[in-house]
NUKE-456463 format. One line per field, with one value per residue: residue number from 1; x, z, y of N, C-alpha, C, O in turn. Coordinates in pm, whole numbers, m for minus. Layout:
<pts>
k	[NUM, ...]
npx	[X, ...]
npz	[Z, ...]
npy	[Y, ...]
capx	[X, ...]
capz	[Z, ...]
capy	[Y, ...]
cpx	[X, ...]
cpz	[Z, ...]
cpy	[Y, ...]
opx	[X, ...]
opz	[Z, ...]
opy	[Y, ...]
</pts>
This chain:
<pts>
k	[1, 2, 3, 4, 5, 6, 7, 8, 9, 10, 11, 12, 13, 14, 15, 16, 17, 18, 19, 20, 21, 22, 23, 24, 25, 26, 27, 28, 29, 30, 31, 32, 33, 34, 35, 36, 37, 38, 39, 40, 41, 42, 43, 44, 45, 46, 47, 48, 49, 50, 51, 52, 53, 54, 55, 56, 57, 58, 59, 60, 61, 62, 63, 64, 65, 66, 67, 68, 69, 70, 71, 72, 73, 74, 75, 76, 77, 78, 79, 80, 81, 82, 83, 84, 85, 86, 87, 88, 89, 90, 91, 92, 93, 94, 95, 96, 97, 98, 99, 100, 101, 102, 103, 104, 105, 106, 107, 108, 109, 110, 111, 112, 113, 114, 115, 116, 117, 118, 119, 120, 121, 122, 123, 124, 125, 126, 127, 128, 129, 130, 131, 132, 133, 134, 135, 136, 137, 138, 139, 140, 141, 142, 143, 144, 145, 146, 147, 148, 149, 150, 151, 152, 153, 154, 155, 156, 157, 158, 159, 160, 161, 162, 163, 164, 165, 166, 167, 168, 169, 170, 171, 172, 173, 174, 175, 176, 177, 178, 179, 180, 181, 182, 183, 184, 185, 186, 187, 188, 189, 190, 191, 192, 193, 194, 195, 196, 197, 198, 199, 200, 201, 202, 203, 204, 205, 206, 207, 208, 209, 210, 211, 212, 213, 214, 215, 216, 217, 218, 219, 220, 221, 222, 223, 224, 225, 226, 227, 228, 229, 230, 231, 232, 233, 234, 235, 236, 237, 238, 239, 240, 241, 242, 243, 244, 245, 246, 247, 248, 249, 250, 251, 252, 253, 254, 255, 256, 257, 258, 259, 260, 261, 262, 263, 264, 265]
npx	[m6582, m6865, m6900, m6887, m6953, m7142, m7423, m7514, m7322, m7113, m7259, m7225, m7346, m7341, m7125, m7148, m7014, m7198, m7063, m7054, m6949, m6672, m6301, m6163, m6406, m6462, m6263, m6232, m6513, m6483, m6248, m6403, m6537, m6394, m6463, m6676, m6640, m6341, m5958, m5848, m6064, m6029, m5858, m5936, m6028, m6341, m6507, m6843, m7160, m7368, m7223, m7186, m7137, m6822, m6768, m7006, m7054, m6904, m7003, m7236, m7123, m7062, m7276, m7439, m7222, m7021, m7063, m6857, m6585, m6530, m6413, m6175, m6140, m6165, m5941, m5714, m5796, m5723, m5458, m5250, m5282, m5268, m5351, m5630, m5744, m5690, m5900, m6134, m6314, m6602, m6639, m6485, m6554, m6787, m6725, m6656, m6850, m6901, m6804, m6659, m6733, m6719, m6942, m6854, m6857, m6732, m6671, m6529, m6285, m6339, m6174, m5973, m5627, m5241, m5150, m5342, m5250, m5054, m4839, m4900, m4917, m5015, m5123, m4988, m4721, m4609, m4512, m4704, m4875, m5056, m5476, m5518, m5805, m6118, m6361, m6491, m6655, m6777, m7048, m6951, m6822, m6511, m6286, m6277, m6173, m5897, m5856, m5852, m5655, m5393, m5445, m5370, m5132, m5029, m5099, m4952, m4689, m4658, m4734, m4471, m4305, m4181, m3961, m4170, m4142, m4102, m4313, m4451, m4335, m4408, m4660, m4734, m4600, m4751, m4999, m4983, m4885, m5144, m5229, m5098, m5055, m5378, m5374, m5250, m5368, m5632, m5585, m5595, m5742, m6026, m6000, m5703, m5678, m5788, m5638, m5402, m5134, m4918, m4605, m4364, m4116, m4054, m4086, m3894, m3662, m3679, m3582, m3385, m3273, m3020, m3114, m3364, m3447, m3352, m3539, m3752, m3723, m3740, m4045, m4136, m4036, m4195, m4468, m4469, m4406, m4694, m4815, m5063, m4990, m4848, m4994, m5228, m5194, m5145, m5327, m5560, m5745, m5830, m6162, m6351, m6314, m6305, m6181, m6131, m6134, m5905, m5952, m5901, m5916, m5915, m5973, m5993, m6268, m6527, m6858, m7113, m7433, m7752, m7923, m7727, m7582, m7732, m7759, m7517, m7472]
npz	[2446, 2685, 2928, 3329, 3497, 3873, 3909, 4151, 4422, 4735, 5049, 5330, 5559, 5406, 5501, 5737, 5975, 6146, 6038, 6273, 6471, 6695, 6621, 6782, 6870, 6640, 6561, 6771, 6709, 6469, 6552, 6682, 6486, 6398, 6556, 6433, 6196, 6117, 6067, 5961, 5834, 5585, 5394, 5223, 4950, 4779, 4470, 4479, 4516, 4321, 4143, 3838, 3481, 3434, 3157, 3051, 3201, 3161, 2908, 2939, 3071, 2866, 2735, 2601, 2516, 2281, 1965, 1795, 1902, 2073, 1974, 2008, 2249, 2348, 2255, 2327, 2589, 2536, 2532, 2792, 3108, 3323, 3147, 3109, 3358, 3353, 3262, 3332, 3557, 3646, 3671, 3889, 4111, 4141, 4194, 4494, 4591, 4743, 4994, 5273, 5455, 5654, 5617, 5645, 5367, 5094, 4870, 4617, 4362, 4223, 3991, 4105, 4063, 3982, 3755, 3719, 3841, 3844, 3728, 3761, 3603, 3756, 3820, 3946, 3813, 3968, 3992, 4085, 4249, 4160, 4129, 3792, 3678, 3749, 3638, 3686, 3949, 4213, 4510, 4768, 4940, 5171, 5160, 4876, 4690, 4819, 4779, 4523, 4455, 4594, 4416, 4202, 4198, 4276, 4056, 3838, 3898, 3862, 3569, 3507, 3532, 3808, 4134, 4377, 4599, 4580, 4497, 4694, 4861, 4730, 4733, 5006, 5114, 4944, 5092, 5342, 5331, 5279, 5490, 5670, 5552, 5544, 5845, 5923, 5776, 5930, 6125, 6075, 6012, 5824, 5628, 5578, 5471, 5207, 5047, 5098, 4893, 4718, 4649, 4358, 4347, 4648, 4648, 4489, 4655, 4854, 4687, 4720, 4490, 4225, 3954, 3974, 4041, 3790, 3627, 3741, 3717, 3385, 3333, 3481, 3335, 3098, 3184, 3259, 3016, 2932, 3034, 2978, 2777, 2625, 2535, 2402, 2147, 2041, 2028, 1996, 1633, 1440, 1340, 1091, 1192, 1470, 1757, 1822, 1929, 1791, 1528, 1532, 1428, 1494, 1757, 1889, 1785, 1698, 1744, 1521, 1542, 1488, 1307, 1166, 1005, 877, 728, 559, 453]
npy	[m1073, m1176, m1036, m1139, m1045, m963, m833, m769, m591, m566, m520, m379, m531, m769, m916, m1053, m915, m669, m289, m130, m301, m341, m357, m571, m684, m793, m976, m1177, m1315, m1402, m1595, m1751, m1902, m2071, m2308, m2408, m2451, m2532, m2516, m2749, m2859, m2799, m2836, m3090, m3207, m3373, m3441, m3402, m3615, m3574, m3419, m3146, m3231, m3091, m2975, m2928, m2736, m2552, m2509, m2406, m2187, m2002, m1899, m1637, m1501, m1350, m1576, m1644, m1572, m1784, m1998, m1938, m1878, m2130, m2272, m2146, m2236, m2438, m2523, m2590, m2741, m2526, m2321, m2457, m2432, m2133, m2029, m2171, m2077, m2108, m2363, m2425, m2235, m2390, m2632, m2531, m2443, m2624, m2676, m2670, m2329, m2021, m1900, m1632, m1338, m1173, m937, m1056, m1112, m1396, m1457, m1554, m1622, m1655, m1579, m1324, m1084, m801, m544, m210, 161, 412, 717, 893, 810, 581, 256, m1, m300, m523, m642, m773, m772, m747, m887, m1105, m1049, m1128, m1168, m1384, m1682, m1587, m1785, m1885, m1687, m1744, m2016, m2056, m1926, m2057, m2269, m2218, m2170, m2449, m2577, m2416, m2464, m2763, m2741, m2598, m2786, m2755, m2878, m3066, m2990, m2750, m2662, m2668, m2516, m2246, m2218, m2266, m2045, m1819, m1819, m1813, m1564, m1417, m1460, m1320, m1039, m976, m993, m725, m544, m574, m411, m176, 168, 238, 379, 418, 148, 176, 341, 162, 81, m184, m132, m102, m27, m123, m417, m480, m460, m606, m813, m1093, m1228, m1221, m1246, m1315, m1002, m895, m1036, m930, m626, m604, m675, m457, m295, m304, m254, 5, 73, 44, 256, 533, 731, 594, 416, 517, 588, 395, 199, 345, 532, 793, 837, 947, 1192, 1181, 1036, 692, 362, 114, m122, m469, m710, m1085, m1000, m777, m564, m342, m440, m525, m447, m610, m487, m371, m575, m673, m420, m431, m691]
capx	[m6612, m6929, m6847, m6969, m6979, m7267, m7474, m7510, m7236, m7125, m7313, m7180, m7406, m7332, m7044, m7216, m7031, m7218, m7013, m7020, m6892, m6511, m6186, m6182, m6506, m6458, m6117, m6302, m6619, m6414, m6196, m6525, m6598, m6285, m6523, m6831, m6549, m6177, m5865, m5826, m6156, m6060, m5788, m5938, m6141, m6344, m6630, m7006, m7211, m7441, m7141, m7246, m7019, m6729, m6781, m7112, m7030, m6808, m7033, m7302, m7096, m7043, m7434, m7413, m7109, m7014, m7004, m6744, m6486, m6553, m6342, m6046, m6143, m6149, m5812, m5653, m5767, m5624, m5288, m5189, m5346, m5304, m5431, m5788, m5755, m5766, m6066, m6233, m6363, m6697, m6624, m6410, m6685, m6934, m6681, m6605, m7009, m7003, m6637, m6692, m6715, m6736, m7003, m6816, m6857, m6696, m6659, m6483, m6230, m6380, m6069, m5815, m5517, m5139, m5139, m5436, m5218, m4963, m4781, m4944, m4838, m5055, m5111, m4846, m4607, m4573, m4580, m4830, m4872, m5221, m5521, m5539, m5963, m6261, m6506, m6549, m6597, m6899, m7012, m6898, m6715, m6373, m6192, m6291, m6052, m5751, m5829, m5849, m5461, m5335, m5468, m5316, m4934, m4973, m5127, m4842, m4557, m4709, m4704, m4342, m4222, m4125, m3983, m4268, m4128, m4030, m4436, m4555, m4280, m4446, m4800, m4734, m4566, m4877, m5089, m4901, m4829, m5213, m5278, m4995, m5142, m5478, m5411, m5205, m5462, m5742, m5550, m5587, m5831, m6086, m5934, m5575, m5663, m5840, m5468, m5295, m5045, m4801, m4537, m4304, m4013, m4046, m4139, m3789, m3570, m3698, m3562, m3240, m3224, m3014, m3187, m3518, m3471, m3362, m3701, m3884, m3708, m3784, m4125, m4153, m4013, m4303, m4525, m4399, m4490, m4838, m4897, m5164, m4966, m4795, m5051, m5290, m5197, m5162, m5485, m5659, m5747, m5909, m6242, m6451, m6242, m6309, m6125, m6218, m6084, m5810, m6006, m5739, m5969, m6038, m5986, m6080, m6325, m6641, m6979, m7277, m7588, m7837, m7956, m7564, m7544, m7840, m7775, m7450, m7468]
capz	[2526, 2809, 3116, 3387, 3649, 3908, 3919, 4292, 4494, 4835, 5123, 5477, 5617, 5353, 5556, 5877, 6069, 6118, 6049, 6392, 6527, 6694, 6549, 6894, 6857, 6475, 6577, 6877, 6670, 6396, 6587, 6731, 6374, 6417, 6630, 6370, 6083, 6111, 5958, 5936, 5712, 5427, 5352, 5145, 4841, 4690, 4399, 4546, 4419, 4199, 4073, 3727, 3369, 3358, 3031, 3051, 3326, 3086, 2813, 2978, 3141, 2775, 2664, 2620, 2515, 2137, 1960, 1696, 1946, 2137, 1950, 2053, 2406, 2370, 2216, 2479, 2726, 2519, 2500, 2889, 3250, 3412, 3079, 3132, 3501, 3379, 3178, 3435, 3714, 3690, 3684, 4063, 4168, 4084, 4306, 4610, 4706, 4849, 5035, 5395, 5470, 5772, 5564, 5566, 5267, 5069, 4715, 4594, 4279, 4149, 3918, 4154, 3993, 4022, 3660, 3738, 3897, 3758, 3764, 3653, 3659, 3864, 3723, 3966, 3796, 4013, 3945, 4190, 4204, 4196, 4010, 3658, 3616, 3781, 3504, 3713, 4064, 4281, 4677, 4743, 5050, 5127, 5162, 4720, 4614, 4860, 4764, 4379, 4434, 4616, 4335, 4070, 4244, 4263, 3871, 3733, 3887, 3785, 3467, 3433, 3612, 3955, 4215, 4468, 4734, 4524, 4462, 4834, 4894, 4669, 4792, 5131, 5094, 4934, 5221, 5453, 5298, 5273, 5652, 5769, 5541, 5653, 5986, 5923, 5724, 5997, 6227, 5982, 6017, 5669, 5491, 5560, 5377, 5063, 4994, 5087, 4797, 4681, 4545, 4326, 4408, 4753, 4653, 4404, 4733, 4931, 4641, 4725, 4372, 4113, 3887, 3996, 4028, 3663, 3548, 3760, 3626, 3261, 3354, 3521, 3218, 3018, 3257, 3201, 2865, 2912, 3032, 2863, 2677, 2535, 2480, 2348, 1997, 1937, 2037, 1884, 1562, 1391, 1246, 1092, 1295, 1613, 1817, 1818, 1931, 1690, 1552, 1538, 1459, 1588, 1918, 1901, 1745, 1704, 1700, 1453, 1546, 1362, 1197, 1076, 978, 729, 597, 493, 409]
capy	[m1195, m1117, m1009, m1230, m982, m973, m702, m734, m529, m611, m387, m445, m645, m899, m1016, m1079, m820, m533, m215, m81, m386, m296, m438, m647, m822, m894, m1128, m1296, m1342, m1467, m1709, m1834, m1962, m2200, m2431, m2442, m2449, m2579, m2524, m2857, m2873, m2694, m2964, m3216, m3209, m3434, m3431, m3415, m3731, m3488, m3301, m3174, m3250, m2999, m2959, m2852, m2610, m2412, m2423, m2292, m2043, m1941, m1835, m1499, m1480, m1380, m1717, m1604, m1570, m1903, m2075, m1868, m1917, m2302, m2305, m2115, m2339, m2653, m2570, m2644, m2737, m2461, m2280, m2462, m2349, m2013, m2000, m2260, m2021, m2120, m2507, m2444, m2159, m2518, m2722, m2434, m2440, m2747, m2708, m2571, m2185, m1974, m1762, m1472, m1300, m1073, m887, m1157, m1093, m1496, m1549, m1540, m1695, m1552, m1467, m1256, m995, m766, m404, m102, 282, 525, 890, 960, 739, 504, 115, m91, m424, m538, m772, m722, m706, m814, m912, m1220, m1038, m1148, m1201, m1502, m1633, m1559, m1869, m1898, m1660, m1792, m2162, m2085, m1901, m2153, m2396, m2182, m2190, m2580, m2625, m2341, m2502, m2861, m2723, m2530, m2899, m2747, m3008, m3098, m2919, m2567, m2639, m2664, m2394, m2122, m2225, m2237, m1865, m1757, m1871, m1732, m1370, m1336, m1429, m1193, m866, m934, m929, m554, m437, m554, m314, m26, 246, 202, 528, 419, 54, 197, 366, 129, m37, m207, m17, m206, m37, m208, m507, m493, m418, m740, m948, m1099, m1304, m1119, m1324, m1247, m887, m855, m1057, m811, m489, m628, m710, m329, m198, m328, m199, 151, 111, 45, 429, 573, 846, 566, 298, 569, 651, 247, 149, 429, 626, 857, 809, 1095, 1345, 1172, 934, 553, 260, 99, m258, m529, m842, m1122, m1024, m601, m524, m273, m521, m455, m461, m720, m385, m330, m699, m720, m343, m429, m827]
cpx	[m6747, m6888, m6913, m6965, m7101, m7328, m7501, m7377, m7278, m7200, m7264, m7240, m7429, m7245, m7048, m7144, m7058, m7099, m6945, m6950, m6718, m6420, m6187, m6279, m6527, m6381, m6148, m6416, m6510, m6309, m6291, m6507, m6512, m6391, m6660, m6693, m6400, m6082, m5833, m5938, m6142, m5966, m5787, m6015, m6168, m6527, m6725, m7079, m7250, m7348, m7183, m7068, m6984, m6750, m6922, m7162, m6984, m6902, m7163, m7301, m7064, m7208, m7429, m7319, m7095, m6971, m6892, m6634, m6476, m6454, m6226, m6026, m6096, m5983, m5743, m5655, m5706, m5471, m5213, m5290, m5399, m5368, m5574, m5825, m5800, m5878, m6164, m6290, m6504, m6725, m6578, m6502, m6764, m6856, m6684, m6764, m6983, m6854, m6719, m6640, m6779, m6876, m6981, m6801, m6811, m6693, m6543, m6372, m6313, m6308, m5936, m5702, m5402, m5136, m5238, m5426, m5101, m4905, m4840, m4903, m4958, m5044, m4989, m4711, m4558, m4596, m4582, m4845, m5025, m5317, m5548, m5684, m6014, m6364, m6530, m6602, m6778, m6967, m6972, m6823, m6599, m6300, m6206, m6167, m5883, m5756, m5804, m5672, m5407, m5369, m5366, m5151, m4931, m4999, m5002, m4701, m4528, m4640, m4566, m4246, m4118, m4113, m4105, m4310, m4084, m4208, m4504, m4470, m4373, m4606, m4837, m4709, m4647, m4996, m5109, m4897, m4947, m5268, m5168, m5082, m5279, m5455, m5341, m5305, m5597, m5737, m5525, m5740, m5880, m6014, m5802, m5590, m5712, m5700, m5384, m5272, m4945, m4688, m4414, m4146, m3963, m4031, m3950, m3649, m3597, m3663, m3377, m3146, m3133, m3075, m3288, m3583, m3440, m3478, m3792, m3882, m3813, m3940, m4262, m4142, m4153, m4428, m4540, m4427, m4606, m4875, m4999, m5081, m4900, m4870, m5175, m5293, m5187, m5268, m5591, m5656, m5867, m6035, m6364, m6420, m6286, m6244, m6175, m6092, m5997, m5909, m5868, m5826, m5883, m6093, m6055, m6105, m6462, m6754, m7079, m7385, m7676, m7868, m7834, m7543, m7612, m7820, m7626, m7411, m7468]
cpz	[2631, 2865, 3254, 3567, 3750, 3914, 4052, 4378, 4660, 4947, 5243, 5529, 5552, 5381, 5650, 5991, 6030, 6087, 6146, 6481, 6533, 6686, 6655, 6887, 6738, 6495, 6639, 6811, 6521, 6442, 6641, 6602, 6363, 6450, 6550, 6178, 6085, 6044, 5874, 5813, 5578, 5329, 5230, 5080, 4726, 4578, 4493, 4460, 4318, 4132, 3895, 3603, 3358, 3298, 2988, 3171, 3237, 3011, 2814, 3034, 2985, 2700, 2682, 2565, 2345, 2078, 1881, 1792, 2081, 2143, 2009, 2158, 2437, 2350, 2256, 2594, 2743, 2539, 2644, 3018, 3285, 3292, 3066, 3239, 3451, 3346, 3229, 3555, 3754, 3732, 3858, 4164, 4203, 4251, 4481, 4643, 4749, 4914, 5168, 5426, 5626, 5750, 5583, 5420, 5253, 4872, 4653, 4468, 4190, 4075, 3957, 4110, 3981, 3878, 3681, 3810, 3811, 3820, 3685, 3693, 3713, 3787, 3797, 3923, 3833, 3955, 4079, 4130, 4283, 4085, 3906, 3660, 3739, 3732, 3591, 3861, 4069, 4438, 4673, 4899, 5032, 5123, 4985, 4680, 4671, 4794, 4615, 4357, 4462, 4534, 4260, 4102, 4226, 4111, 3785, 3774, 3816, 3603, 3414, 3502, 3715, 4025, 4306, 4590, 4715, 4518, 4593, 4868, 4868, 4723, 4899, 5156, 5068, 4993, 5260, 5434, 5296, 5433, 5698, 5713, 5594, 5751, 6024, 5877, 5809, 6122, 6246, 6009, 5863, 5596, 5456, 5457, 5268, 5003, 4998, 4978, 4793, 4594, 4479, 4298, 4559, 4762, 4577, 4564, 4866, 4836, 4654, 4621, 4263, 4035, 3844, 4001, 3863, 3595, 3646, 3708, 3499, 3297, 3387, 3430, 3126, 3062, 3216, 3077, 2797, 3015, 2972, 2770, 2595, 2488, 2401, 2177, 1940, 1939, 1987, 1762, 1545, 1314, 1210, 1159, 1469, 1645, 1820, 1821, 1810, 1652, 1474, 1522, 1432, 1687, 1956, 1803, 1790, 1618, 1635, 1535, 1430, 1279, 1078, 1013, 869, 667, 490, 429, 242]
cpy	[m1130, m1139, m1083, m1158, m949, m856, m656, m677, m595, m501, m438, m506, m807, m987, m1045, m1048, m700, m453, m119, m153, m317, m407, m595, m778, m855, m1005, m1175, m1359, m1453, m1602, m1795, m1953, m2068, m2318, m2456, m2444, m2438, m2527, m2635, m2911, m2862, m2772, m3020, m3173, m3333, m3422, m3445, m3570, m3676, m3383, m3272, m3193, m3088, m2882, m2872, m2719, m2457, m2395, m2327, m2119, m1969, m1886, m1737, m1428, m1429, m1529, m1722, m1660, m1687, m2029, m2057, m1930, m2079, m2343, m2228, m2200, m2479, m2631, m2605, m2665, m2625, m2301, m2266, m2400, m2210, m1974, m2098, m2208, m2036, m2275, m2511, m2394, m2334, m2600, m2650, m2412, m2551, m2770, m2623, m2466, m2165, m1946, m1659, m1441, m1192, m1034, m999, m1109, m1226, m1521, m1515, m1619, m1616, m1482, m1346, m1146, m913, m598, m297, 45, 370, 686, 939, 904, 656, 340, 55, m209, m494, m676, m704, m648, m793, m844, m1037, m1198, m1070, m1153, m1313, m1515, m1633, m1635, m1921, m1843, m1688, m1916, m2190, m1983, m1996, m2248, m2311, m2197, m2345, m2620, m2538, m2438, m2682, m2841, m2690, m2672, m2834, m2838, m2968, m2981, m2846, m2542, m2618, m2569, m2277, m2090, m2210, m2076, m1804, m1737, m1766, m1544, m1330, m1340, m1300, m1053, m889, m920, m789, m513, m479, m463, m191, 27, 218, 283, 451, 271, 77, 243, 315, 32, m58, m205, m164, m187, m146, m332, m513, m499, m526, m854, m991, m1157, m1219, m1115, m1262, m1102, m808, m922, m974, m666, m508, m628, m558, m268, m154, m243, m60, 163, 110, 190, 444, 659, 756, 445, 375, 591, 462, 210, 254, 501, 700, 879, 905, 1205, 1304, 1036, 788, 465, 167, m72, m335, m699, m948, m1081, m855, m555, m424, m374, m464, m492, m586, m612, m402, m413, m687, m580, m406, m594, m795]
opx	[m6723, m6827, m7032, m6971, m7186, m7249, m7512, m7312, m7383, m7191, m7265, m7163, m7485, m7243, m6938, m7166, m7005, m6999, m6842, m6887, m6654, m6441, m6209, m6259, m6608, m6415, m6112, m6432, m6495, m6298, m6263, m6471, m6560, m6401, m6749, m6732, m6346, m6120, m5802, m5905, m6212, m5986, m5697, m6091, m6095, m6636, m6692, m7038, m7193, m7389, m7210, m6949, m7050, m6754, m6931, m7260, m7009, m6934, m7194, m7372, m7034, m7204, m7410, m7324, m7180, m6874, m6819, m6591, m6409, m6422, m6169, m5938, m6020, m5920, m5649, m5565, m5670, m5385, m5102, m5386, m5519, m5415, m5641, m5921, m5909, m5945, m6272, m6315, m6543, m6814, m6630, m6536, m6780, m6904, m6715, m6782, m7078, m6792, m6810, m6517, m6849, m6948, m7061, m6734, m6819, m6713, m6437, m6378, m6359, m6333, m5836, m5720, m5429, m5122, m5181, m5526, m5059, m4930, m4834, m4856, m4994, m4958, m4901, m4605, m4459, m4691, m4493, m4837, m5071, m5271, m5594, m5703, m5957, m6469, m6632, m6607, m6867, m6868, m6951, m6779, m6548, m6196, m6129, m6071, m5780, m5649, m5756, m5600, m5353, m5317, m5254, m5068, m4835, m4918, m4960, m4622, m4431, m4549, m4530, m4125, m3996, m4208, m4140, m4408, m3999, m4249, m4609, m4539, m4415, m4657, m4944, m4790, m4663, m5083, m5186, m4905, m4948, m5331, m5197, m5152, m5308, m5509, m5365, m5354, m5694, m5830, m5479, m5836, m5797, m5966, m5777, m5514, m5686, m5654, m5281, m5342, m4859, m4677, m4391, m4068, m3865, m3975, m3879, m3543, m3530, m3692, m3279, m3023, m3202, m3122, m3314, m3701, m3488, m3521, m3910, m3978, m3925, m3964, m4380, m4222, m4201, m4485, m4629, m4473, m4636, m4990, m5034, m5124, m4875, m4816, m5235, m5393, m5217, m5319, m5701, m5547, m5974, m6019, m6455, m6495, m6293, m6253, m6298, m5988, m6070, m5933, m5780, m5796, m5784, m6210, m6146, m6023, m6500, m6759, m7135, m7388, m7645, m7839, m7840, m7468, m7554, m7855, m7635, m7313, m7465]
opz	[2660, 2886, 3257, 3683, 3683, 3927, 4080, 4401, 4705, 4912, 5252, 5579, 5595, 5335, 5692, 6096, 5944, 6100, 6133, 6569, 6440, 6728, 6608, 6891, 6715, 6459, 6613, 6851, 6520, 6366, 6649, 6622, 6311, 6373, 6605, 6062, 6053, 5936, 5755, 5721, 5484, 5208, 5146, 5130, 4639, 4629, 4597, 4352, 4212, 4076, 3827, 3630, 3311, 3331, 2910, 3201, 3241, 3004, 2745, 3042, 3002, 2592, 2801, 2560, 2276, 2121, 1903, 1776, 2180, 2229, 2062, 2182, 2521, 2416, 2178, 2672, 2826, 2557, 2625, 3019, 3290, 3341, 3037, 3239, 3482, 3402, 3172, 3651, 3863, 3810, 3937, 4266, 4321, 4363, 4576, 4746, 4817, 4888, 5160, 5435, 5693, 5848, 5553, 5351, 5339, 4780, 4692, 4497, 4083, 4038, 3898, 4161, 3968, 3866, 3642, 3853, 3709, 3931, 3562, 3805, 3596, 3714, 3743, 3978, 3773, 3882, 4164, 4010, 4397, 4007, 3910, 3650, 3802, 3793, 3545, 3925, 3987, 4504, 4561, 4965, 4924, 5075, 4964, 4643, 4607, 4738, 4572, 4257, 4367, 4574, 4267, 4020, 4161, 4052, 3679, 3688, 3752, 3543, 3304, 3519, 3709, 4028, 4311, 4640, 4798, 4532, 4598, 4937, 4962, 4746, 4925, 5211, 5143, 4958, 5247, 5508, 5307, 5487, 5762, 5783, 5693, 5796, 6133, 5944, 5764, 6200, 6335, 6024, 5780, 5490, 5340, 5360, 5192, 4910, 4942, 4955, 4843, 4487, 4529, 4251, 4567, 4860, 4658, 4540, 4969, 4866, 4607, 4621, 4209, 4003, 3746, 3980, 3826, 3498, 3616, 3669, 3493, 3273, 3356, 3412, 3094, 2980, 3139, 3032, 2682, 3061, 2900, 2655, 2483, 2405, 2326, 2106, 1829, 1830, 1943, 1755, 1605, 1212, 1288, 1181, 1563, 1571, 1822, 1755, 1712, 1751, 1399, 1597, 1360, 1722, 2035, 1725, 1907, 1497, 1678, 1590, 1317, 1161, 958, 923, 760, 549, 368, 355, 161]
opy	[m1012, m1244, m1055, m1197, m890, m762, m537, m779, m642, m383, m561, m588, m907, m1101, m1080, m1107, m630, m523, m53, m94, m268, m521, m707, m899, m945, m1118, m1290, m1475, m1575, m1699, m1914, m2069, m2169, m2414, m2522, m2434, m2332, m2480, m2632, m2986, m2900, m2776, m3018, m3090, m3379, m3397, m3502, m3612, m3702, m3281, m3371, m3176, m2996, m2764, m2777, m2650, m2336, m2277, m2230, m2019, m1851, m1829, m1710, m1305, m1486, m1592, m1819, m1774, m1659, m2110, m2153, m2013, m2127, m2426, m2241, m2231, m2562, m2718, m2655, m2589, m2599, m2198, m2167, m2322, m2163, m1888, m2108, m2282, m1995, m2308, m2589, m2453, m2364, m2616, m2722, m2346, m2590, m2873, m2541, m2462, m2240, m1962, m1571, m1518, m1105, m1112, m951, m989, m1187, m1636, m1473, m1730, m1497, m1360, m1244, m1089, m968, m551, m293, 61, 388, 736, 1007, 937, 615, 311, 58, m235, m507, m760, m591, m526, m882, m825, m1088, m1303, m1051, m1121, m1358, m1422, m1664, m1588, m2015, m1910, m1667, m1941, m2295, m1984, m2053, m2352, m2362, m2236, m2386, m2692, m2583, m2478, m2721, m2896, m2732, m2658, m2853, m2915, m2850, m2925, m2813, m2427, m2555, m2493, m2211, m1981, m2156, m2001, m1708, m1657, m1671, m1446, m1207, m1250, m1199, m979, m821, m818, m737, m422, m418, m438, m119, m48, 181, 242, 418, 273, m15, 177, 351, m66, 14, m266, m274, m270, m221, m381, m572, m557, m515, m970, m932, m1158, m1132, m1005, m1192, m1071, m701, m861, m958, m599, m459, m509, m543, m176, m45, m171, m24, 268, 143, 197, 350, 647, 802, 372, 298, 606, 419, 183, 221, 557, 688, 946, 933, 1300, 1383, 938, 786, 476, 162, m140, m293, m792, m930, m1097, m831, m506, m427, m393, m363, m602, m623, m632, m431, m377, m690, m579, m420, m601, m888]
</pts>
């Protein structure tokens, strides 16, 4: 599939706060934005009058992708409301573009939902928790990532038939965690933020439920199996004396150029 990564990355001036501004000044400027865009203004959502057809947005976002893979993409989205939500980042971006924003932009994930996070083995053989990919990244208001992440908790809870009160608790815990963590990071030097990570062992120690700990340990075991030395033999093969990624159609294959297709036809 064609990645939709934006070619433009963020610069310090894009955020609205100059890099030279002190933390105290940044905090004061941030709080002042609440008079412009209150917290309450983010609570509701209504489709705007000229909202495009969501299906058209989805089709338009598929332009330039490999046509033979589109049926697989759409079939996956049809499996459940949450599966549709996962593949409909462009639709939500269109809706969010008409919601209140403080004007503070970040290099957003672009597809921030709860399944887009996971465990990874580092070169130091630690397992850390982070975003899976950034194939939808783009400069955008900071609110967009958080709203998409919170919405994913609500939709996933409904998809799994959780009680409304449990769905609400999970969603509020997500937003609260974001707020508290951002507050912590704002107090750190830039280099310390760069090297900050969420260690799986630390997460494990914070879990009280034995059942949850057992499920997490199972997931961590899978993450350890995805280390490069274990995956390399499975994903590659020798072709003409050189190592190449192994073709596993219809999802993994080396696309042919038009000239190659004509030659082999």
